[in-house]
N, C-alpha and C positions, 0 to 999 in steps of 0.2 A: 480662243486661250484662254483656258479654264479658271475656272472663278475660282477658288483656293490658290490660284497659280498669283490672279490680282493682288486679290484678297493678300500675299504674303507681302509687298510694300509697305503694308501696317510694319510689317513689323521689322522691316530696314528700314524704314523711319525711327521705327523704339530709339533703337543703339544711342545714330547720332544724337537726337535730343537727350538721352540721357547723359550722353558726356557735356554740354554746354548748358540744361538748364542749371544744374546747383551755381557754379560761377554767376549764371546773366545773372539769380534772382540776388543772388548776395548788392550785384552791380545793380541794380533796381531800389534794392532798401538804401545805399549812400545814393542814391540818384531817381530820388522820385520821380522826376520831369522824363526821364526815359520814360516811361508807359505811355507818353503822349505826343513819341516822338521816336516813330512806328522806322523811318528810317536807321534813324538813332542804336534803334534798341535790336536791328537786326545786324548796324554794326556788331557789334558787340558780343551777338551770339555768336555772329561768324569767327569771329576775335578766340574764341573761346571752342569755339568745334574743332580752328584750323590747327588747335595748335596740340590737338592732340592729333587725329585726323590726318593731318597735310601729311605725318610720318606712315601714316599705310601705301599714302597718294606715291608718296617717294619710290618706297619699294614696289611699287607696282605699276608705273609712270612715269620716274626721271617729275616732279611737279615741284622739287625746289632745284630753279632749274641756274643756279648760281654754283651750285653743286658739281657738274657737269663742264664745265668752263674753264675751257685752259688760262689763265691769267699773261701768260707769255704767248700769247696765239689771241691772244681776246684786250682789243685797245680800251673797252668801256662798256659797262653791263647796267641799261640802262630796263630800269623796274618803272611800271608806273603799275600805282594799287591805291585807290580813293579812298579804302578804310584805314583809315589813319593807325587805328589799335593792333595794325597788322606792320607798321613801319618798322617798330623795334626788334622786332625779329628778323624780318627780310634784311635788315643795316647790317644784324648779328652776323645771317649766312654770307653774308655774301661779306665783309670784310672775312671774315676764319677763310672766305677764297679767294683772298686778294686784292678785291675791288673794294675803294673808297674813296668818299666824297673831299676826303684831304687830297690826293693827288689826283683827280678828274677821272678815273678809271671806272669811279661807281656816281649813278643818279639817281635817285628817287623821288619820283615826283609824285604826287596827290591827286592823281588823274584819272580818270576812266578810257576805255579804247578809244571813244566819242568825242574823249576831245585834240581833234587829231592836229587842231589847226595850233593849239596852246600847243599840244607834242615836239608839231613841225619848229615851232618859233623855242623850246628849251633845247632841240638837238641840233637849233645850227640851221635850218630849214629845208626844205623837203626834199624827198627821195636818198637819207642823207643814210639810212638805215640798213646792213645788210644781212641782216636774219632777226628775222621776229619770229618768237617764240612763244607758241598760244597752250597753257595748259589749261584745261574746263574751265576755261575763260566766255569763250563767246558763250557759251551760255546762259548768259544774265546780262550784254549789254543791252542799250538799248540800239531800237534800229539796230538790228542788226545784219541782216544786206548791206543796207549806207555807208553804216558804219564800218563791217569788212574793207566793203569794195578802197573806201575814204582811205584806210588802213595802209591796201598795197598801192593806191595811185598817186597819192601821196605821201606815206613812209616810205615807203621799201625801193630801193635802190636796183636801176636795173638788173640784174644779173643775180640778185637777191635772193635768198632762202625764207620760205614761210616753215620753220616746223610746227605741226601742230600732232595733238594727244585730245579727242573733243567726246562728247560720252553725245547724240546722233538720236537723232530718232527709230525709232525702232521700220523696218522693210515688211514686216509682215504690219498689215490693215488693223487686224484686233486688235495686236498688241499696241501698236500708235495707238487706236483708239483712247487704252487706259491706260497710259503713257499721257495724252490732251486731259484724262478726267481727274488723275491723281494729281499735274503741274498747280494748281490751286494752289495744292497743302505742302506738297511740296516746295517751293515758290518764299512761302512765306516762313516756310523755316533758312533756304539756302536763299539768301542774298536777289531773289528772286527769277533766281534757276529757274530755266526750263526747260527739260527734260527728250523735250520731245522735236527738236531744234534740227531743220534736215542742216546743220550748216558745214557736214560736207559733202556737199552736195551746190552748195550757196559757193563753198570755196573754189569746186572742180571746174560750176561755170560763171568763173570768171576772164574776161574773153585776152587777161594778156600777159597766160603764161606759162612759159619755151618747154618745161617738162616737167611732168609730174608721176610722182608716185606715192601709194597712199593702201594700205590693207586693215582689215578688221584682226586684234587681236588673237592668236592660233587659241588663247582660251576660252574666247568668245563662242567658237565655230560649232559648239555641237549645244549652245546652249541660245537658242530661239526666240525665245516666251523671254529674253533678257529686257527688264524694265531699259538699264541701262548699256544700250550699244553703243563699242569705243572706234573711234575710226584714226586711224594714223597714219602723216603726211608729211611728206619734204616736197615744196613744189616748187620750182627754179621761176623766178619772174624773165620774161625777154629783157634783150639786151638790149637799147636802144639802138634803133635804125641809124 
């Protein structure tokens, strides 16, 4: 990988920081204790970043799930978001799409994907979910293999679907090395995001699939030195025997 390309990462980082830094500084002025609470500060920063950056994700990868759900066919939309600063916007989008907490068609949980037992309790038991949708999420969950497999084993119904759009480890070792090099800097600003996780490999290696369909977005095929390589997949869990 050319050094000039590797260093371009700093330019990629500058743009999102420029979006969120001013409103985050205003929040620090109003609440100075954020400076000694790094997790809370990261949540505030991500809230301001996603308020702007999320629209671009939606244009390119259907990032706002509720926008694409048919409320006449989907009985309940369950959103997991541990960052409470994002809840108001999530609720607004869900309501606009026809899903509300008042009628039971929308459930917003302040949980992470790793909280599988609490998730199952909230949705009425194990293997109650017809479709799991993950958009740029699994890059930051703790203990990722354990978390992913627990979601699939305990959360997803037999015959259920996993739909995902995730950025993953580049298959070129030289690019993957630079992904690892920049990871600490990137994760500091993006809620612990790891740009070099082989999430697609971990998903594919889970033994419980009946059907698999996965691809790389066409726009990335001619850019082998990309830091942010994406994989898109639809997997179907095997039905109970």
